[in-house]
Each structure stands twice: as structure tokens, then as C-alpha cells.
FIDREN-795389 format. One record per atom (N, C-alpha, C): residue number from 0; residue in one letter; atom name; x, y, z. Coordinates in pm, whole numbers, plus 32768, in hexadecimal, padded with zeros to 4 digits. Example, Ala and Ser with C-alpha at 12.3 -4.5 7.8 and 13.67 -1.06 7.14 Angstrom:
0 a N 8527 7DC7 830C
0 a CA 84CE 7E3E 830C
0 a C 8528 7EB6 830C
1 s N 8505 7F1F 82C4
1 s CA 8557 7F96 82CA
1 s C 850A 8003 8313
! end
This chain:
0 m N C39D B674 62EE
0 m CA C30B B671 62E1
0 m C C2DA B6E7 628E
1 k N C30E B75F 62B3
1 k CA C2E7 B7D6 6269
1 k C C311 B7CC 61D7
2 l N C388 B794 61BE
2 l CA C3BA B784 6136
2 l C C35F B726 60E7
3 s N C330 B6BC 6126
3 s CA C2D7 B65D 60E3
3 s C C256 B6A1 60B9
4 r N C220 B6F5 6113
4 r CA C1A4 B73D 60F2
4 r C C1B9 B79B 607C
5 i N C22B B7DD 607C
5 i CA C249 B83A 600E
5 i C C251 B7EF 5F89
6 l N C293 B77B 5F8B
6 l CA C29F B72C 5F12
6 l C C217 B6FC 5EE1
7 i N C1C3 B6D0 5F3E
7 i CA C13D B6A1 5F18
7 i C C0EB B713 5EDC
8 l N C0F1 B789 5F1A
8 l CA C0A8 B7FC 5EE6
8 l C C0DA B824 5E5C
9 a N C15D B81C 5E49
9 a CA C197 B83F 5DC7
9 a C C167 B7E0 5D5B
10 i N C163 B75E 5D7C
10 i CA C135 B6FA 5D1C
10 i C C0A3 B712 5CF7
11 l N C04F B72D 5D5D
11 l CA BFC1 B746 5D44
11 l C BFAE B7C4 5CF0
12 l N BFFE B829 5D0B
12 l CA BFF5 B8A6 5CBF
12 l C C017 B88F 5C2D
13 l N C082 B845 5C14
13 l CA C0AA B827 5B8B
13 l C C040 B7D6 5B44
14 a N C003 B778 5B8A
14 a CA BF9A B725 5B4E
14 a C BF23 B77B 5B27
15 n N BEFE B7DA 5B7D
15 n CA BE8D B832 5B60
15 n C BEAC B88E 5AEC
16 i N BF26 B8BF 5AE7
16 i CA BF4D B914 5A76
16 i C BF43 B8C6 59F4
17 s N BF6E B848 59F6
17 s CA BF69 B7F5 597E
17 s C BEDA B7E0 5950
18 v N BE7E B7C4 59B1
18 v CA BDF3 B7AB 598E
18 v C BDB1 B829 5957
19 f N BDC1 B89A 59A2
19 f CA BD7F B914 5978
19 f C BDC0 B94F 58FC
20 g N BE3D B92B 58E1
20 g CA BE7F B95E 586C
20 g C BE4B B91E 57EC
21 d N BE0A B8AD 57F8
21 d CA BDD1 B868 5785
21 d C BD3C B885 5781
22 k N BD12 B8DD 5728
22 k CA BC86 B905 5721
22 k C BC2B B892 56F7
23 l N BC64 B82C 56BB
23 l CA BC13 B7BD 5688
23 l C BC1C B741 56DF
24 a N BC59 B74F 5754
24 a CA BC6F B6D9 57A9
24 a C BBEF B68C 57C3
25 h N BB80 B6D2 57D8
25 h CA BB01 B690 57F9
25 h C BABF B64F 5781
26 l N BAF1 B66E 5709
26 l CA BAB6 B637 568E
26 l C BB09 B5C9 564F
27 r N BB87 B5C1 5675
27 r CA BBE1 B566 562E
27 r C BBB9 B4D4 563F
28 t N BBD3 B487 55D7
28 t CA BBAE B3FA 55D8
28 t C BC18 B3A8 558F
29 a N BC25 B32C 55B9
29 a CA BC7D B2CF 5573
29 a C BC34 B290 54FD
30 r N BBB1 B2A2 54F8
30 r CA BB62 B26E 5488
30 r C BB71 B2CC 5411
31 k N BB93 B298 539F
31 k CA BBB0 B2EA 532A
31 k C BB3D B2E3 52C6
32 i N BAF5 B354 52B7
32 i CA BA8C B35F 5252
32 i C BAC9 B3AF 51DF
33 i N BAF5 B368 5179
33 i CA BB43 B3A3 510C
33 i C BAE7 B3D9 50A0
34 t N BAF4 B458 507F
34 t CA BAA3 B493 5014
34 t C BAE5 B476 4F8D
35 v N BA98 B43F 4F33
35 v CA BACB B416 4EB0
35 v C BAA8 B482 4E4A
36 n N BB0C B4B0 4DFE
36 n CA BAF0 B516 4D98
36 n C BB10 B4E6 4D0B
37 e N BB29 B464 4CFD
37 e CA BB4A B42E 4C79
37 e C BB25 B39A 4C75
38 i N BAD9 B374 4C0F
38 i CA BAB6 B2E7 4BFB
38 i C BB28 B2A3 4BB1
39 k N BB61 B23C 4BEF
39 k CA BBD1 B1F5 4BB1
39 k C BBD5 B165 4BE4
40 a N BC22 B111 4BA2
40 a CA BC2F B085 4BC9
40 a C BC76 B07B 4C51
41 p N BC55 B014 4CA1
41 p CA BBF1 AFAC 4C89
41 p C BB62 AFE4 4C9B
42 y N BB07 AFB9 4C42
42 y CA BA84 AFF8 4C39
42 y C BA19 AFBB 4C93
43 y N BA30 AF43 4CC3
43 y CA B9C7 AF02 4D13
43 y C B9DC AF1C 4DA8
44 t N B96D AF35 4DEC
44 t CA B96F AF4F 4E7C
44 t C B8EA AF21 4EB5
45 i N B8DA AF2A 4F38
45 i CA B85D AF02 4F78
45 i C B81E AF7D 4FB8
46 q N B7A9 AFA3 4F85
46 q CA B763 B015 4FBD
46 q C B71A AFEA 503C
47 i N B732 B035 50A9
47 i CA B6F0 B012 5127
47 i C B67A B06E 5145
48 v N B67D B0E8 510E
48 v CA B60E B144 5123
48 v C B619 B1B8 50C1
49 a N B5A5 B1F4 50A0
49 a CA B5A2 B26E 504F
49 a C B54C B2D3 5099
50 l N B581 B34C 50AB
50 l CA B53C B3B2 50F8
50 l C B52D B432 50A6
51 q N B4C8 B480 50C7
51 q CA B4BB B500 5083
51 q C B516 B56A 50C2
52 l N B537 B555 5142
52 l CA B594 B5AD 5187
52 l C B5FC B558 51CE
53 p N B679 B584 51D3
53 p CA B6E0 B538 521A
53 p C B6BE B52C 52AE
54 p N B6E9 B4C1 52F2
54 p CA B6D0 B4B3 5381
54 p C B71D B51C 53CF
55 g N B6EA B53B 5447
55 g CA B72B B5A1 5498
55 g C B798 B56D 54F2
56 n N B7A9 B4EA 54F4
56 n CA B809 B4AE 5552
56 n C B842 B42F 5515
57 p N B8C5 B419 551E
57 p CA B8FF B39E 54E5
57 p C B8CC B31F 5525
58 d N B894 B32A 55A0
58 d CA B860 B2B4 55E4
58 d C B7E0 B280 55A3
59 f N B7AD B2CA 5541
59 f CA B73B B29A 54F3
59 f C B75D B213 54B2
60 f N B7DC B202 5490
60 f CA B80A B187 544F
60 f C B83E B126 54B8
61 k N B807 B0B0 54BA
61 k CA B82D B04C 551D
61 k C B884 AFDF 54DD
62 n N B8E7 AFB3 5529
62 n CA B936 AF3C 5506
62 n C B990 AF4A 548C
63 v N B99C AFC1 5455
63 v CA B9F8 AFD6 53E4
63 v C BA4D B051 5401
64 d N BACB B04C 53DB
64 d CA BB28 B0B8 53F8
64 d C BB44 B112 5380
65 t N BB33 B0DC 5306
65 t CA BB4E B12A 528E
65 t C BAD6 B124 5231
66 i N BA9E B199 5215
66 i CA BA27 B1A3 51C0
66 i C BA45 B209 5153
67 r N BA14 B1F0 50DC
67 r CA BA23 B252 5070
67 r C B99F B298 5058
68 e N B9A7 B31A 503D
68 e CA B930 B36D 502A
68 e C B929 B39F 4F9A
69 f N B8B8 B385 4F58
69 f CA B8A2 B3B1 4ECE
69 f C B82B B411 4ECD
70 a N B842 B491 4EB6
70 a CA B7D6 B4F2 4EAA
70 a C B7A9 B4F2 4E17
71 c N B72F B4C4 4DFD
71 c CA B702 B4A9 4D75
71 c C B6A0 B513 4D42
72 t N B694 B51A 4CBE
72 t CA B63D B57E 4C7F
72 t C B5AA B561 4C94
73 d N B584 B4EA 4CBF
73 d CA B4F6 B4CC 4CD8
73 d C B4C8 B4FE 4D60
74 g N B520 B544 4DA9
74 g CA B4FB B57E 4E28
74 g C B51B B529 4EA1
75 f N B551 B4B0 4E8B
75 f CA B573 B458 4EF9
75 f C B60A B456 4F10
76 v N B62E B442 4F8D
76 v CA B6BA B42C 4FB2
76 v C B6C6 B398 4FD6
77 r N B715 B350 4F88
77 r CA B722 B2C0 4F99
77 r C B79E B29F 4FEC
78 y N B78D B23F 5047
78 y CA B7FB B214 509C
78 y C B817 B180 5083
79 t N B896 B161 506A
79 t CA B8BB B0D9 5043
79 t C B933 B0A8 5093
80 v N B943 B025 5094
80 v CA B9B9 AFE8 50D1
80 v C B9F8 AF88 506D
81 g N BA7B AF81 506E
81 g CA BAC3 AF24 5018
81 g C BAD5 AF55 4F8A
82 e N BB3D AF22 4F4A
82 e CA BB59 AF3B 4EBD
82 e C BB7B AEB5 4E7E
83 y N BB36 AE91 4E12
83 y CA BB44 AE0C 4DD7
83 y C BB54 AE17 4D3F
84 t N BBA6 ADBF 4D0A
84 t CA BBC0 ADC0 4C7A
84 t C BB4A AD8A 4C2A
85 t N BB02 AD27 4C62
85 t CA BA93 ACE9 4C1A
85 t C BA15 ACE9 4C70
86 f N B9A4 ACD7 4C2D
86 f CA B925 ACCB 4C73
86 f C B928 AC53 4CD1
87 g N B961 ABE5 4CA2
87 g CA B966 AB6B 4CF1
87 g C B9B1 AB7D 4D74
88 e N BA20 ABC6 4D71
88 e CA BA6D ABDE 4DEC
88 e C BA18 AC2B 4E51
89 a N B9D0 AC8F 4E21
89 a CA B97C ACDE 4E7B
89 a C B908 AC8B 4EB0
90 a N B8C9 AC3D 4E59
90 a CA B857 ABEA 4E81
90 a C B880 AB86 4EED
91 h N B8FC AB57 4EE5
91 h CA B92E AAF6 4F47
91 h C B932 AB32 4FD4
92 e N B943 ABB6 4FDD
92 e CA B94C ABFB 505E
92 e C B8C4 AC2F 508C
93 l N B860 AC2A 5036
93 l CA B7E0 AC6B 5053
93 l C B79D AC36 50D1
94 d N B797 ABB3 50E1
94 d CA B756 AB79 5157
94 d C B799 ABA7 51D9
95 r N B81D ABAF 51D6
95 r CA B867 ABDA 524D
95 r C B843 AC69 5272
96 i N B838 ACBF 520F
96 i CA B814 AD4B 5229
96 i C B785 AD55 525E
97 r N B72B AD06 5225
97 r CA B6A0 AD08 5255
97 r C B697 ACD9 52E6
98 q N B6E7 AC78 530A
98 q CA B6E7 AC44 5392
98 q C B720 ACA9 53F6
99 m N B766 AD0D 53C6
99 m CA B79C AD76 541C
99 m C B733 ADDE 543E
100 g N B6BB ADCE 5408
100 g CA B64F AE2A 5427
100 g C B61C AE7C 53B2
101 y N B64F AE61 533A
101 y CA B626 AEAC 52C4
101 y C B5D2 AE50 526A
102 a N B555 AE38 5295
102 a CA B500 ADD5 5253
102 a C B4E0 ADF9 51C2
103 d N B4E2 AE7A 51A0
103 d CA B4BE AEA5 5119
103 d C B537 AEB8 50BE
104 a N B5AC AE8B 50EA
104 a CA B626 AE9B 509A
104 a C B61B AE4F 5017
105 f N B65C AE85 4FAF
105 f CA B65F AE41 4F2E
105 f C B6DD AE69 4EE2
106 v N B6FE AE1C 4E7D
106 v CA B775 AE38 4E2C
106 v C B756 AEAC 4DCE
107 l N B7B0 AF0E 4DCD
107 l CA B7A0 AF85 4D79
107 l C B812 AF8E 4D14
108 n N B7EF AFA4 4C97
108 n CA B850 AFC1 4C2E
108 n C B85A B058 4C25
109 t N B8C8 B093 4C52
109 t CA B8D2 B124 4C59
109 t C B8D2 B168 4BD0
110 r N B8E4 B11B 4B65
110 r CA B8DC B156 4AE0
110 r C B84E B17D 4ABB
111 k N B7EC B150 4B0B
111 k CA B760 B16E 4AEF
111 k C B72C B1E5 4B3D
112 i N B783 B227 4B89
112 i CA B75B B29F 4BD0
112 i C B7A9 B316 4B9A
113 t N B773 B38F 4BAF
113 t CA B7B5 B409 4B83
113 t C B7C8 B464 4BFB
114 l N B842 B490 4C0F
114 l CA B862 B4E5 4C83
114 l C B83F B577 4C68
115 r N B813 B5B9 4CD2
115 r CA B800 B64A 4CC9
115 r C B889 B68B 4CC2
116 t N B896 B6F2 4C75
116 t CA B915 B739 4C6B
116 t C B921 B79E 4CDD
117 n N B99C B7BD 4D02
117 n CA B9B2 B826 4D65
117 n C BA2F B873 4D3F
118 d N BA4A B8DC 4D8B
118 d CA BABA B935 4D6A
118 d C BB41 B8FE 4D97
119 y N BB3F B888 4DD4
119 y CA BBBB B853 4E0E
119 y C BBE0 B7CC 4DD4
120 s N BBB1 B7B1 4D5A
120 s CA BBCA B730 4D1C
120 s C BC5A B727 4CE8
121 k N BC86 B6AE 4CD5
121 k CA BD0B B696 4C9F
121 k C BD11 B6C7 4C0F
122 p N BD79 B711 4BE8
122 p CA BD84 B742 4B5E
122 p C BD87 B6CF 4AFB
123 a N BD45 B6E2 4A8A
123 a CA BD41 B67A 4A23
123 a C BDBF B67F 49CD
124 g N BDEA B60B 499C
124 g CA BE5B B603 4941
124 g C BEE0 B623 4984
125 d N BF43 B63F 4932
125 d CA BFC9 B660 4964
125 d C BFCA B6F0 4995
126 f N BFE6 B701 4A14
126 f CA BFE1 B785 4A50
126 f C C066 B7CE 4A3C
127 v N C05C B84B 4A12
127 v CA C0D3 B89F 49FE
127 v C C0C9 B917 4A5B
128 p N C125 B924 4ABC
128 p CA C120 B995 4B19
128 p C C130 BA1B 4AD1
129 v N C0E8 BA7F 4AFF
129 v CA C0F4 BB07 4AC9
129 v C C16E BB49 4B08
130 p N C1C7 BB81 4AB7
130 p CA C23F BBC2 4AEF
130 p C C21B BC2C 4B57
131 g N C264 BC2A 4BC6
131 g CA C24E BC8E 4C2E
131 g C C1DF BC6F 4C90
132 v N C192 BC05 4C78
132 v CA C124 BBE0 4CD0
132 v C C153 BB74 4D32
133 s N C133 BB86 4DB0
133 s CA C158 BB23 4E16
133 s C C0EA BAB9 4E22
134 y N C116 BA3B 4E2B
134 y CA C0B9 B9CB 4E34
134 y C C0D4 B97B 4EB4
135 t N C069 B941 4EE8
135 t CA C077 B8E1 4F55
135 t C C046 B85A 4F22
136 i N C06C B7F0 4F67
136 i CA C049 B769 4F3B
136 i C BFDB B731 4F95
137 q N BF67 B716 4F59
137 q CA BEFB B6DA 4FA7
137 q C BF13 B644 4FB3
138 l N BF1A B616 502F
138 l CA BF30 B588 504A
138 l C BEAD B53B 504E
139 a N BE47 B578 508C
139 a CA BDC9 B530 509F
139 a C BD5B B593 50C3
140 a N BCDF B564 50B8
140 a CA BC6A B5B2 50E0
140 a C BC0A B556 5129
141 f N BBDA B584 519D
141 f CA BB83 B532 51F1
141 f C BB08 B580 521D
142 r N BA9A B538 5232
142 r CA BA20 B577 5264
142 r C BA32 B5AC 52F2
143 f N BA7D B562 5345
143 f CA BA97 B58A 53CF
143 f C BB2E B598 53E4
144 p N BB57 B5F0 543E
144 p CA BBE7 B603 5453
144 p C BC27 B587 5491
145 v N BC9C B564 545F
145 v CA BCE5 B4F0 5491
145 v C BD5B B522 54E5
146 y N BDA0 B4C5 5525
146 y CA BE18 B4E8 556F
146 y C BE89 B500 550B
147 v N BED0 B56D 551B
147 v CA BF3A B591 54BD
147 v C BFA7 B525 54BA
148 s N BFB5 B4DB 5527
148 s CA C016 B46D 552B
148 s C BFF6 B400 54C5
149 h N BF7E B405 548C
149 h CA BF58 B3A7 5422
149 h C BFB8 B3B0 53AC
150 f N BFF0 B427 5396
150 f CA C046 B43F 5322
150 f C C0D7 B427 5348
151 e N C0FD B3AA 534D
151 e CA C185 B385 5374
151 e C C1EB B3B6 530E
152 g N C259 B3E8 533F
152 g CA C2C4 B413 52E6
152 g C C2BA B4A4 52BB
153 f N C252 B4EB 52EB
153 f CA C243 B578 52C6
153 f C C23A B5CE 5343
154 d N C28C B637 5344
154 d CA C288 B698 53B0
154 d C C235 B711 5383
155 n N C1F8 B753 53E3
155 n CA C1B2 B7D0 53C7
155 n C C143 B7BF 535F
156 v N C0F0 B759 536F
156 v CA C07A B748 531A
156 v C C016 B7B4 533C
157 q N BFE3 B7FB 52D7
157 q CA BF84 B867 52EB
157 q C BEF5 B835 52D2
158 e N BE99 B868 5325
158 e CA BE0C B842 5318
158 e C BDBB B8B8 52E2
159 y N BD5D B898 5289
159 y CA BD05 B8FE 524F
159 y C BC75 B8CA 5254
160 f N BC1A B920 527E
160 f CA BB8C B8FC 5283
160 f C BB46 B953 521D
161 m N BB22 B917 51AB
161 m CA BAF6 B963 5137
161 m C BA5F B97E 513A
162 k N BA30 B9C8 50D7
162 k CA B9A3 B9ED 50CE
162 k C B948 B973 50C5
163 d N B978 B906 508B
163 d CA B926 B88E 5080
163 d C B926 B83B 50FF
164 r N B963 B871 516A
164 r CA B965 B832 51EF
164 r C B9B5 B7AF 51EF
165 i N BA1D B7AE 519C
165 i CA BA7A B73E 5197
165 i C BB00 B76D 51CF
166 y N BB40 B717 521D
166 y CA BBC4 B735 5252
166 y C BC2E B702 51F1
167 r N BC87 B75C 51C8
167 r CA BCF1 B737 516B
167 r C BD79 B748 51AE
168 y N BDD3 B6EB 518B
168 y CA BE56 B6E5 51CC
168 y C BEC3 B6F6 5163
169 c N BF19 B759 5179
169 c CA BF7D B77E 5115
169 c C C006 B792 5156
170 v N C06C B78B 5102
170 v CA C0F5 B7A3 5132
170 v C C13F B7FE 50D0
171 g N C191 B856 510A
171 g CA C1F2 B8A1 50BC
171 g C C1BE B917 506D
172 s N C21E B960 5037
172 s CA C205 B9CE 4FDB
172 s C C275 B9CC 4F74
173 f N C251 B9B6 4EF5
173 f CA C2B5 B9A1 4E8B
173 f C C28C B9EC 4E0C
174 q N C2F0 BA07 4DBA
174 q CA C2D6 BA49 4D3A
174 q C C317 B9FC 4CC9
175 g N C2DE BA07 4C52
175 g CA C31A B9D3 4BD8
175 g C C343 B942 4BDB
176 e N C3BC B927 4BAA
176 e CA C3F0 B8A0 4BA1
176 e C C3FE B85F 4C2A
177 a N C41E B8AF 4C8F
177 a CA C42C B87A 4D17
177 a C C3A7 B840 4D48
178 a N C339 B87F 4D22
178 a CA C2B4 B84D 4D49
178 a C C29A B7C5 4D0A
179 l N C2BC B7B4 4C8C
179 l CA C2A7 B734 4C48
179 l C C301 B6C8 4C83
180 n N C37D B6EB 4CA1
180 n CA C3DA B68A 4CDA
180 n C C3AB B65B 4D63
181 e N C37C B6B9 4DB4
181 e CA C34E B696 4E3A
181 e C C2CE B643 4E33
182 l N C277 B663 4DD4
182 l CA C1FC B615 4DC2
182 l C C21E B585 4D9E
183 s N C27F B572 4D47
183 s CA C2A9 B4EB 4D21
183 s C C2DD B49E 4D9B
184 r N C329 B4E2 4DEF
184 r CA C35F B4A1 4E66
184 r C C2EF B479 4EC5
185 v N C28D B4D2 4ED6
185 v CA C21E B4B6 4F30
185 v C C1CD B43F 4EFF
186 k N C1B5 B438 4E7D
186 k CA C169 B3C8 4E45
186 k C C1B2 B345 4E5C
187 q N C235 B346 4E4A
187 q CA C284 B2CC 4E5B
187 q C C28D B2A2 4EEE
188 s N C273 B300 4F49
188 s CA C27D B2E0 4FD7
188 s C C1FA B2AB 5011
189 g N C199 B290 4FB9
189 g CA C11E B251 4FE9
189 g C C09F B2A1 4FD8
190 y N C0A6 B30F 4F8D
190 y CA C02F B361 4F75
190 y C C01C B373 4EDE
191 p N BFF5 B309 4E97
191 p CA BFEA B310 4E04
191 p C BF80 B371 4DD2
192 d N BF21 B396 4E27
192 d CA BEB6 B3F1 4DFD
192 d C BED4 B483 4E20
193 a N BF4C B49F 4E53
193 a CA BF71 B528 4E75
193 a C BF72 B57F 4DF8
194 f N BF56 B5FE 4E0B
194 f CA BF5C B65A 4D98
194 f C BF7A B6E8 4DC8
195 l N BFA1 B73D 4D69
195 l CA BFC6 B7C7 4D86
195 l C BF4C B823 4D7F
196 v N BF45 B881 4DDC
196 v CA BEDD B8E8 4DD8
196 v C BF1D B96E 4DF7
197 p N BEEB B9D9 4DBB
197 p CA BF22 BA5D 4DDC
197 p C BF0F BA7B 4E70
198 l N BF7A BA9E 4EB4
198 l CA BF74 BAB5 4F44
198 l C BF13 BB26 4F67
199 s N BF0C BB8C 4F13
199 s CA BEB4 BBFE 4F2D
199 s C BE21 BBD5 4F32
200 q N BDFF BB6A 4EEB
200 q CA BD75 BB3A 4EE8
200 q C BD4A BAFD 4F6D
201 y N BDAC BAC5 4FB6
201 y CA BD90 BA80 5033
201 y C BDA7 BAD5 50AF
202 l N BE04 BB35 50A7
202 l CA BE2D BB81 511D
202 l C BDBB BBC1 516C
203 p N BD52 BBF7 512B
203 p CA BCE5 BC32 517A
203 p C BC9C BBCD 51D2
204 y N BCB0 BB4D 51BA
204 y CA BC67 BAE5 5203
204 y C BCC3 BA95 5261
205 k N BD3B BAC9 5277
205 k CA BD9A BA84 52CC
205 k C BD6C BA85 535D
206 i N BD7A BA14 539F
206 i CA BD59 BA08 542D
206 i C BDD7 BA26 547D
207 e N BDD3 BA8D 54C8
207 e CA BE49 BAB8 5516
207 e C BE53 BA6A 5598
! end
């Protein structure tokens, strides 16, 4: 009997350590609000809302699990669902999205919007690592923190909460040719939008 109580207390203690050890446990969500830093194909999507300020809670979005966020130069932050090759494909889904509670949804051609620039954008063109500089690989960026288990196949994913209040997820520390080789491997493993960033740029914002 005494042994059973000890085991139960030990399990509860470990559970509490796990919860309190994760500073973001109360914020984490399975809903992915993906911040977009590059306009690229497929260009058609369905805009569900445009806000002047991002929402404070992922539950603001109902009935959808994956949303893309476009911070635009006109002062609005646009939120969209779906990626479509043609206008017709997007229009075919429009009624379904409206019936989910987004009565003002419409088809958006992302080539007609301009994104605000930030200090954490993907490097343009062919990236060449600077000798002696350590780089990490950014896998994704989200408005709200996600569960690290989302990144299957990667151990020790690091979280960073940057000045723009976006959570960024990165792996590894590499230099030179090794950084390029690892980036290629990461892209082939299901993260085609991954890119290299100087580790020193992100380290001050690491979530311990």
C-alpha cells in the first residue's frame, strides 16, 4: 500500500515538473497560424479576415486548423485558408468556407498584396554561408507556439520568440558546406521552405 502511494506521488511529481518546465504550456495550440514571409505559388487562397492587429488567442479562428498570416504594407494583417493553383479551384471552395462561419470570405490573389519586410525574412537568391559563422535552420514560424512534437523526425527543436512577436522553430548549429548540406536534407525531409539564419541573430530570443 505504501509502495503504491509512493509510486503515485512520484508520477504526479514528474507530471508537474513536465508542465512547469514548459513555460509555454498554457499557450500551446495544435492550430497552426503560419506567418508568411514570401509570396510564391500557388498564389490563390481564401481570405477569411483582415485585422489591423493580430488576434490574442488562436481560438479566434473557428473550424480551421491551419491558417496563413500575411502582414501587409497597407497596415492590415490578412488571414487565409487553403492554397490553390487557379482562381476556379479557390472559388469552388468558397461556399464551404463561408458556411463555416466566415461570411465575408473571398478569393485572394496573393500577387496583389505586398508584405511588410522584417529582420527575419528568408534570404533572397542563392545563399552562401560566411566562413566561421554558425547557422541554424529555421523550420517554421507561427503566430502562436505549437507543440514541439509537431516537428516529426527532429530532436532538440529550439524555440525563439522574436521582436515581432512571432515564434520561430529551428534546429542545429552548422558552418560552411555542412550548413548547406544539412539544409538540403531538411528540405527533402518535408520542409521545403526551411532556410539558414545566423545563430547569433536568434540566440538572444531563445526560450529556455
